[in-house]
C-alpha distance (Angstrom), angle and dihedral (degrees) to the residues before:
residue distance angle dihedral
X1 . . .
X2 3.84 . .
X3 3.78 121.8 .
X4 3.73 129.4 -162.6
X5 3.77 129.7 -162.0
X6 3.73 114.6 -138.4
X7 3.77 127.8 -122.7
X8 3.87 118.7 -85.7
X9 3.83 116.5 -63.0
X10 3.76 106.2 -128.5
X11 3.66 92.8 -168.4
X12 3.82 91.1 63.2
X13 3.72 98.4 50.9
X14 3.81 93.5 83.4
X15 3.78 88.5 65.2
X16 3.88 93.9 55.5
X17 3.85 95.9 -113.9
X18 3.79 119.7 163.3
X19 3.76 103.7 -128.8
X20 3.70 128.8 -150.5
X21 3.86 95.1 -8.8
X22 3.83 106.3 164.3
X23 3.79 95.2 -170.7
X24 3.87 119.1 96.7
X25 3.78 113.0 -74.6
X26 3.77 122.0 -110.4
X27 3.73 122.3 -83.7
X28 3.77 124.7 -85.2
X29 3.76 116.3 -64.9
X30 3.89 91.2 -141.6
X31 3.78 131.5 44.7
X32 3.81 123.0 -147.7
X33 3.73 135.2 177.3
X34 3.84 90.5 -135.8
X35 3.78 114.2 108.6
X36 3.86 88.5 -143.4
X37 3.76 128.7 25.6
X38 3.75 139.4 164.5
X39 3.79 132.8 175.9
X40 3.79 134.3 -178.4
X41 3.76 139.8 -177.4
X42 3.77 106.2 -114.4
X43 3.75 100.0 -143.8
X44 3.69 98.7 51.5
X45 3.78 104.9 16.8
X46 3.79 91.7 -123.3
X47 3.68 115.0 161.7
X48 3.80 112.0 -122.1
X49 3.76 100.6 174.3
X50 3.73 138.3 7.1
X51 3.79 132.0 177.1
X52 3.75 119.9 173.8
X53 3.85 86.0 -34.0
X54 3.84 98.2 162.5
X55 3.87 98.3 52.7
X56 3.86 108.4 117.3
X57 3.76 112.5 -113.0
X58 3.79 135.3 178.2
X59 3.79 104.8 -100.7
X60 3.82 97.3 -151.7
X61 3.85 108.6 -179.8
X62 3.84 89.3 -10.4
X63 3.78 85.4 79.9
X64 3.81 86.3 73.2
X65 3.78 86.9 76.2
X66 3.81 88.1 70.1
X67 3.77 90.3 45.4
X68 3.63 90.5 57.2
X69 3.85 93.8 44.5
X70 3.73 87.9 58.8
X71 3.77 92.0 49.7
X72 3.80 94.9 42.8
X73 3.85 89.5 51.6
X74 3.69 90.7 50.2
X75 3.80 90.7 53.2
X76 3.89 93.8 45.8
X77 3.74 88.5 50.7
X78 3.84 91.3 48.8
X79 3.74 94.4 -124.2
X80 3.96 87.7 124.9
X81 3.84 134.2 15.2
X82 3.79 131.2 -143.4
X83 3.77 87.2 -109.2
X84 3.70 97.3 57.9
X85 3.82 112.9 115.2
X86 3.79 133.4 -138.7
X87 3.80 132.5 -166.3
X88 3.83 123.6 -122.1
X89 3.75 105.9 -122.0
X90 3.82 122.9 -155.2
X91 3.87 88.5 -113.0
X92 3.86 91.1 54.8
X93 3.79 91.1 44.6
X94 3.83 96.5 46.6
X95 3.91 96.6 36.9
X96 3.83 100.2 43.0
X97 3.71 105.6 6.6
X98 3.81 136.2 84.3
X99 3.88 93.3 -58.5
X100 3.80 92.4 54.4
X101 3.74 98.8 66.7
X102 3.88 91.0 -138.3
X103 3.81 133.1 106.7
X104 3.76 105.7 -50.7
X105 3.71 143.4 162.3
X106 3.85 91.5 -145.1
X107 3.78 95.5 -116.9
X108 3.82 111.0 -174.4
X109 3.71 119.1 -117.6
X110 3.78 114.4 -97.2
X111 3.79 92.5 3.1
X112 3.77 123.2 130.6
X113 3.90 122.1 -120.4
X114 3.78 131.8 -171.5
X115 3.79 117.3 -117.5
X116 3.86 90.9 -119.9
X117 3.82 91.0 57.6
X118 3.82 91.2 47.3
X119 3.73 89.3 52.3
X120 3.86 91.0 53.9
X121 3.70 89.1 46.9
X122 3.79 91.3 56.0
X123 3.81 99.6 37.2
X124 3.79 97.4 42.5
X125 3.86 103.7 26.5
X126 3.88 99.9 25.7
X127 3.82 85.0 -127.6
X128 3.76 113.8 -164.6
X129 3.82 92.5 -167.8
X130 3.76 89.0 52.5
X131 3.71 90.2 53.8
X132 3.75 94.8 50.5
X133 3.81 93.3 45.0
X134 3.84 88.3 54.2
X135 3.83 92.9 46.3
X136 3.88 93.5 49.6
X137 3.73 92.1 44.5
X138 3.89 94.2 48.3
X139 3.86 99.9 38.8
X140 3.76 108.8 12.1
X141 3.81 94.0 -112.7
X142 3.82 135.7 31.8
X143 3.85 90.6 -118.6
X144 3.88 90.5 57.6
X145 3.82 91.0 46.9
X146 3.89 90.7 49.3
X147 3.83 89.1 54.5
X148 3.73 87.9 52.1
X149 3.89 89.7 50.0
X150 3.77 90.8 55.8
X151 3.74 93.5 45.5
X152 3.87 90.7 50.0
X153 3.84 89.7 46.8
X154 3.95 88.0 59.4
X155 3.76 90.6 47.8
X156 3.84 92.5 57.5
X157 3.77 92.8 43.7
X158 3.83 104.1 -95.5
X159 3.74 101.4 137.5
X160 3.88 100.7 172.2
X161 3.77 102.6 41.8
X162 3.78 116.5 103.1
X163 3.76 124.4 177.1
X164 3.70 129.4 -159.1
X165 3.74 100.7 173.7
X166 3.90 138.1 14.5
X167 3.82 95.4 -117.9
X168 3.83 106.1 52.1
X169 3.84 90.2 -123.7
X170 3.76 109.2 152.9
X171 3.79 114.7 -69.9
X172 3.83 134.5 154.1
X173 3.78 112.0 -102.7
X174 3.79 97.4 21.4
X175 3.77 112.1 127.3
X176 3.77 148.1 141.9
X177 3.84 139.6 161.0
X178 3.76 134.4 -120.0
X179 3.82 90.8 -114.3
X180 3.83 91.5 56.8
X181 3.79 91.5 42.3
X182 3.79 91.1 55.6
X183 3.79 91.9 46.2
X184 3.76 90.2 49.3
X185 3.75 89.6 53.1
X186 3.78 91.0 49.4
X187 3.73 90.0 49.8
X188 3.74 93.1 51.4
X189 3.92 91.4 48.5
X190 3.84 90.2 49.5
X191 3.73 102.8 41.0
X192 3.92 102.1 36.4
X193 3.84 108.6 31.7
X194 3.91 91.8 154.1
X195 3.83 89.6 54.4
X196 3.76 99.0 37.0
X197 3.81 89.4 71.9
X198 3.81 89.7 77.3
X199 3.80 90.3 72.8
X200 3.79 88.9 63.0
X201 3.85 95.7 51.1
X202 3.78 108.0 122.6
X203 3.85 98.6 -144.3
X204 3.83 141.1 -10.4
X205 3.72 129.6 -149.3
X206 3.82 121.7 -150.3
X207 3.79 128.8 161.4
X208 3.73 87.4 7.9
X209 3.83 90.5 -64.7
X210 3.86 116.4 117.3
X211 3.88 118.9 -155.6
X212 3.71 128.8 -177.5
X213 3.73 124.9 -121.9
X214 3.82 107.1 -86.6
X215 3.76 94.8 -141.3
X216 3.78 106.7 105.5
X217 3.90 93.1 -159.8
X218 3.87 92.8 67.1
X219 3.91 90.4 69.8
X220 3.90 93.7 49.4
X221 3.83 98.2 79.1
X222 3.78 90.7 -132.3
X223 3.75 97.9 123.8
X224 3.86 96.2 -90.4
X225 3.78 118.0 158.2
X226 3.78 104.4 168.0
X227 3.05 175.0 -93.6
X228 3.83 137.6 156.9
X229 3.81 151.0 -63.1
X230 3.87 133.4 -143.6
X231 3.77 142.4 176.9
X232 3.82 133.6 -162.1
X233 3.77 132.0 170.3
X234 3.71 91.0 -120.3
X235 3.85 99.2 45.3
X236 3.77 103.4 28.1
X237 3.83 120.3 -145.0
X238 3.68 118.9 -16.1
X239 3.85 138.4 177.0
X240 3.77 142.1 -175.3
X241 3.67 112.6 -153.1
X242 3.83 140.2 175.2
X243 3.77 128.8 -158.4
X244 3.87 130.0 -175.1
X245 3.75 124.1 -166.7
X246 3.80 133.7 156.5
X247 3.79 92.7 -5.6
X248 3.81 93.9 -50.9
X249 3.81 127.1 107.8
X250 3.78 128.4 -167.6
X251 3.81 127.6 -173.3
X252 3.77 123.3 -158.1
X253 3.77 135.8 -175.9
X254 3.77 122.4 -164.0
X255 3.85 137.0 177.6
X256 3.77 141.1 172.1
X257 3.77 96.5 52.7
X258 3.86 120.8 149.3
X259 3.76 105.2 -132.1
X260 3.77 146.4 0.3
X261 3.80 89.4 -97.1
X262 3.76 94.7 51.4
X263 3.74 92.0 46.0
X264 3.79 91.9 54.1
X265 3.81 95.0 46.3
X266 3.88 97.7 41.8
X267 3.89 89.6 49.5
X268 3.80 91.9 47.5
X269 3.84 91.6 49.7
X270 3.79 94.8 46.1
X271 3.83 95.0 48.5
X272 3.83 92.3 44.9
X273 3.79 89.4 51.1
X274 3.83 91.8 50.7
X275 3.77 91.6 51.9
X276 3.86 97.5 45.4
X277 3.86 104.4 33.2
X278 3.88 102.7 60.2
X279 3.78 136.1 69.4
X280 3.74 119.7 -155.7
X281 3.81 109.3 -129.3
X282 3.70 134.0 176.9
X283 3.81 107.6 -140.0
X284 3.76 100.8 175.2
X285 3.82 127.3 26.2
X286 3.84 119.7 -136.1
X287 3.84 111.5 -70.4
X288 3.83 91.0 7.6
X289 3.77 112.5 139.5
X290 3.78 111.8 -106.3
X291 3.76 101.3 -175.6
X292 3.80 144.3 -51.5
X293 3.88 135.6 -89.0
X294 3.75 122.5 -150.5
X295 3.82 114.4 -108.8
X296 3.81 125.4 -148.1
X297 3.80 119.0 -143.6
X298 3.78 95.4 -3.5
X299 3.79 136.8 134.9
X300 3.78 84.9 -112.5
X301 3.76 129.5 38.9
X302 3.75 95.4 -131.1
X303 3.76 142.6 19.7
X304 3.79 127.3 -136.0
X305 3.84 115.3 -116.7
X306 3.83 128.1 -149.2
X307 3.82 137.9 169.4
X308 3.80 121.6 -122.1
X309 3.77 92.1 -122.7
X310 3.82 138.4 23.4
X311 3.74 110.9 -64.1
X312 3.82 109.6 -126.9
X313 3.76 125.6 -179.3
X314 3.75 135.3 178.3
X315 3.88 110.4 -119.4
X316 3.75 120.4 -154.4
X317 3.82 103.5 -115.4
X318 3.79 95.3 -147.3
X319 3.78 102.2 27.4
X320 3.81 108.0 40.0
X321 3.89 90.1 147.4
X322 3.91 85.7 65.0
X323 3.88 89.2 66.6
X324 3.83 119.0 92.2
X325 3.85 130.0 178.0
X326 3.80 130.2 -167.4
X327 3.87 134.7 175.9
X328 3.76 108.2 -133.2
X329 3.75 125.8 -168.6
X330 3.76 140.2 154.0
X331 3.78 107.9 -110.3
X332 2.72 162.5 -29.1
X333 3.87 86.8 -57.3
X334 3.68 112.1 -122.7
X335 3.74 117.4 -122.9
X336 3.05 136.6 -90.1
X337 3.74 95.5 65.3
X338 3.79 118.9 -175.4
X339 3.80 123.0 -149.0
X340 3.74 109.0 -103.5
X341 3.79 91.9 28.0
X342 3.82 113.3 142.2
X343 3.87 109.1 -114.4
X344 3.84 112.5 161.2
X345 3.74 145.0 -51.8
X346 3.69 145.2 -87.3
X347 3.78 108.5 -126.2
X348 3.77 122.7 -165.8
X349 3.76 125.5 -166.2
X350 3.85 128.1 -161.8
X351 3.92 103.9 -158.9
X352 3.78 102.8 -45.7
X353 3.77 94.8 -26.1
X354 3.84 119.6 104.1
X355 3.71 96.4 -133.0
X356 3.73 106.7 177.7
X357 3.72 142.8 0.8
X358 3.81 123.3 -161.7
X359 3.79 121.4 -169.5
X360 3.86 113.6 -125.3
X361 3.80 127.0 -154.8
X362 3.86 136.0 -165.8
X363 3.77 110.3 -83.1
X364 3.74 92.4 -160.5
X365 3.74 143.3 19.7
X366 3.78 118.5 -99.9
X367 3.80 116.1 -168.0
X368 3.72 130.0 -153.4
X369 3.83 112.7 -73.4
X370 3.76 130.0 -128.6
X371 3.73 121.5 -78.8
X372 3.85 92.4 -99.9
X373 3.80 90.7 48.7
X374 3.81 91.0 50.9
X375 3.78 90.7 46.3
X376 3.87 92.5 51.6
X377 3.83 90.4 49.4
X378 3.81 91.2 50.2
X379 3.78 89.3 52.1
X380 3.76 91.9 50.0
X381 3.75 93.0 49.3
X382 3.77 93.1 49.5
X383 3.82 89.5 50.2
X384 3.78 99.9 47.7
X385 3.84 106.7 15.3
X386 3.82 94.1 91.6
X387 3.76 89.7 60.6
X388 3.83 93.4 67.8
């Protein structure tokens, strides 16, 4: 596959972008103690920060985000209701309940619990017994439910996450990445707004025992309203958090932190930086020409490119020189080219992080050129094609 980088984009120059630089991009604009971290703007999905975001990690209790996605999807699809009830089996009680010594909602053995109460137990208290009760009620066994979790993860675009149980308790083969955890959180927030609210609930009482929400961000008065924390021996302390201020929302996932305290502080700093350090800017209006791709064998040597919607990016306020943009396409594009045909993409980097990729389409039709034109293009391709 051969890729070409389009000619400079004059429309971007006013924003101080370094165009078409093929050298390695600059270092990160933010430093964190987390071994892995990933942050996105919720409205656009723009990547604001990425550090080793695709390294597989053990999810620990962060796996419960996928458990809840399966539950929320079943509710939205009307396969279950919040008033459905499920029985507490001995396995759920012993493995995730009071005898387990793990996060629990203290469900009583052989009692019956409404789905809404189980959801609150999981989202507020990270209840392992709640997860197992749901899994057994939905799929007959936790193993069957975990298979469904992985299948559902693939359906929503999570390619690396694999689940072996519903709780995140240590198990061979169970893994995810901070990128996919953040994307999962974004998906939950977008798809299930009426159910997402449970993640911001301050506390929950069950079996006459009140427990505070385990997410440390909720007590910081920074606009946080979810989502979850986790810890494993292999991956350290992790968190997925969402913060909304002034009409903007950012979502971050972090792993590999050394303690509860470090996790809370590093997450707060990253989310605060994400909200304060970028300026939303429209760089191309709808149907405005973004650049040009070279055409092979056409009546014209190039074809104008445009996006289907306005192109909006997040510019670093203090480090605009750290932002680069390139048009990338496989080419030269063979004629004929039809208007609206997908051709390439506009890729934007912040430091060394690929922040955004916008598909680009032909803004015009370019027909097949004359025989002399095609012969000249063929000669040019023969002369320089080997250099790509």
